[in-house]
C-alpha positions as CSV (number, residue, x, y, z in Angstrom):
1,M,7.4,-12.5,3.6
2,K,3.7,-12.0,4.1
3,R,4.5,-8.7,5.8
4,I,6.6,-7.5,2.9
5,G,3.7,-8.2,0.5
6,T,1.2,-6.4,2.8
7,I,3.5,-3.4,3.0
8,A,4.1,-3.3,-0.8
9,S,0.4,-3.7,-1.4
10,T,-0.5,-0.9,0.9
11,I,2.0,1.4,-0.7
12,C,0.8,0.7,-4.2
13,G,-2.8,1.0,-3.2
14,A,-2.2,4.3,-1.5
15,V,-0.3,5.8,-4.5
16,A,-3.1,4.6,-6.8
17,A,-5.7,6.1,-4.5
18,V,-3.8,9.5,-4.5
19,F,-4.0,9.4,-8.4
20,L,-7.7,8.5,-8.2
21,V,-8.5,11.3,-5.7
22,G,-6.6,13.7,-7.8
23,M,-8.4,12.7,-10.9
24,L,-11.8,13.0,-9.1
25,L,-11.0,16.4,-7.7
26,L,-9.7,17.7,-11.0
27,T,-12.8,16.5,-12.8
28,V,-15.2,18.0,-10.2
29,A,-13.3,21.3,-10.2
30,D,-13.5,21.4,-14.0
31,V,-17.2,20.7,-14.1
32,V,-18.0,23.3,-11.4
33,L,-15.8,26.0,-13.0
34,R,-17.2,25.2,-16.4
35,A,-20.9,25.2,-15.3
36,F,-20.9,28.2,-12.9
37,F,-18.2,30.5,-14.2
38,N,-17.8,29.3,-17.9
39,Y,-14.1,28.8,-17.1
40,P,-12.9,25.3,-17.8
41,I,-9.5,24.1,-16.6
42,R,-7.1,24.0,-19.5
43,G,-5.6,20.6,-20.2
44,V,-7.9,18.7,-17.8
45,Y,-8.3,15.8,-20.3
46,E,-4.5,15.3,-20.5
47,L,-4.1,15.5,-16.7
48,V,-6.9,13.0,-16.1
49,E,-5.3,10.7,-18.7
50,L,-2.0,10.8,-16.9
51,M,-3.7,10.2,-13.5
52,L,-5.7,7.3,-15.0
53,A,-2.5,5.7,-16.1
54,G,-1.2,6.1,-12.6
55,T,-4.3,4.8,-11.0
56,F,-4.6,1.7,-13.1
57,F,-1.0,0.6,-13.5
58,I,0.1,1.4,-10.0
59,A,-2.9,-0.6,-8.7
60,L,-1.9,-3.7,-10.7
61,P,0.7,-5.0,-8.2
62,C,-1.8,-4.4,-5.4
63,V,-4.3,-6.7,-7.1
64,F,-1.7,-9.5,-7.3
65,L,-0.4,-9.0,-3.8
66,R,-3.9,-9.1,-2.3
67,D,-4.8,-12.1,-4.5
68,D,-7.8,-10.2,-5.8
69,N,-7.7,-11.1,-9.4
70,I,-11.0,-11.8,-11.1
71,L,-11.7,-15.6,-11.0
72,V,-14.2,-17.7,-12.8
73,N,-14.6,-21.0,-10.8
74,T,-15.6,-23.4,-13.5
75,I,-13.1,-26.1,-12.8
76,D,-12.9,-25.8,-9.0
77,E,-15.9,-28.1,-8.4
78,L,-15.2,-30.6,-11.2
79,L,-11.4,-31.1,-10.8
80,P,-10.3,-29.5,-7.5
81,R,-6.9,-31.3,-7.5
82,I,-5.7,-29.3,-10.5
83,V,-6.7,-25.9,-9.2
84,P,-3.4,-25.3,-7.5
85,F,-1.6,-26.2,-10.7
86,L,-3.8,-23.8,-12.7
87,T,-3.2,-21.1,-10.2
88,R,0.5,-21.4,-10.5
89,A,0.3,-21.7,-14.2
90,A,-1.7,-18.4,-14.3
91,L,1.0,-16.7,-12.2
92,V,3.8,-17.9,-14.5
93,L,1.8,-16.7,-17.5
94,A,1.2,-13.3,-15.8
95,V,4.9,-12.9,-15.2
96,A,5.8,-13.8,-18.7
97,V,3.1,-11.5,-20.2
98,F,4.2,-8.5,-18.0
99,V,7.9,-9.1,-18.9
100,V,7.0,-9.0,-22.6
101,L,4.8,-5.9,-22.2
102,V,7.5,-4.1,-20.3
103,W,10.1,-5.1,-22.8
104,Q,8.0,-3.9,-25.7
105,G,6.8,-0.8,-23.8
106,W,10.3,0.2,-23.2
107,F,10.9,0.6,-27.0
108,A,7.8,2.8,-27.3
109,A,8.8,4.8,-24.2
110,R,12.3,5.3,-25.6
111,D,10.8,6.5,-28.9
112,S,8.5,8.9,-27.1
113,Y,11.5,10.3,-25.3
114,E,13.8,10.6,-28.3
115,F,11.2,12.2,-30.5
116,H,10.0,14.6,-27.7
117,D,6.4,13.4,-28.0
118,V,4.2,15.7,-26.0
119,T,0.5,16.1,-25.3
120,A,-1.5,18.5,-27.5
121,D,-2.7,21.1,-25.0
122,L,-0.3,21.3,-22.1
123,A,2.8,19.8,-23.9
124,L,3.3,17.3,-21.2
125,P,6.1,14.9,-22.1
126,R,4.5,11.5,-23.1
127,Y,7.3,9.7,-21.3
128,W,5.6,10.6,-18.0
129,H,2.7,8.4,-19.1
130,W,5.1,5.6,-20.2
131,S,7.0,5.9,-16.9
132,L,3.8,5.1,-14.9
133,V,2.9,2.3,-17.3
134,L,6.3,0.7,-17.2
135,I,6.7,1.1,-13.4
136,G,3.3,-0.4,-12.8
137,M,3.8,-3.4,-15.1
138,S,7.2,-4.0,-13.7
139,L,5.9,-4.0,-10.2
140,A,3.0,-6.2,-11.3
141,A,5.5,-8.8,-12.7
142,L,7.4,-8.7,-9.4
143,A,4.2,-9.1,-7.4
144,A,3.1,-12.1,-9.5
145,L,6.5,-13.6,-9.0
146,F,6.3,-12.9,-5.3
147,M,2.9,-14.7,-5.2
148,L,4.3,-17.6,-7.1
149,F,6.9,-18.3,-4.5
150,R,5.2,-17.2,-1.3
151,R,5.1,-19.7,1.5
152,D,2.0,-19.0,3.7
153,D,-1.3,-20.7,4.3
154,K,-3.0,-19.3,1.2
155,A,-0.1,-20.0,-1.2
156,P,-1.1,-21.5,-4.6
157,G,-0.8,-25.2,-4.5
158,R,-1.4,-25.6,-0.8
159,S,-4.5,-27.5,0.5
160,P,-7.1,-25.2,1.9
161,D,-7.5,-25.1,5.7
162,P,-10.6,-27.3,6.4
163,T,-11.5,-25.1,9.4
164,E,-11.6,-22.0,7.2
165,P,-15.1,-21.1,6.0
166,R,-15.6,-21.3,2.2
167,A,-16.7,-18.2,0.3
């Protein structure tokens, strides 16, 4: 199971990185063309917006699968026995929130498709944006669910290995 999570995390991370590199290259090209040749790239704002959605939302499952969410350790030292419970509760809450977000996002995406909503400059269909958002949040919900039920040494609710150094 750990190998599946690692492979899925690597794929999501690579796809998000491709969007990020594309966004970076497009922005640099636009700045260079604008500064030296007074020839900006038409629709760069809309393309960067689309790639930003891809970068962020496709990276979400990767964050869960690598267990790299931002943590604030306020209770760890005071009540270490409830930390595994809180970790599991956070994962359950994450799954629930993502399911609701995907459910409600689906309605907005459907409306965007039915009303032929497009961007202002390039007339890109807005459902492309919604597709990236919904795919990313759906995968994030699955990743949180996967982390909830994983069975390896670092699974939430398991005692830490006493031989492992603390961060």
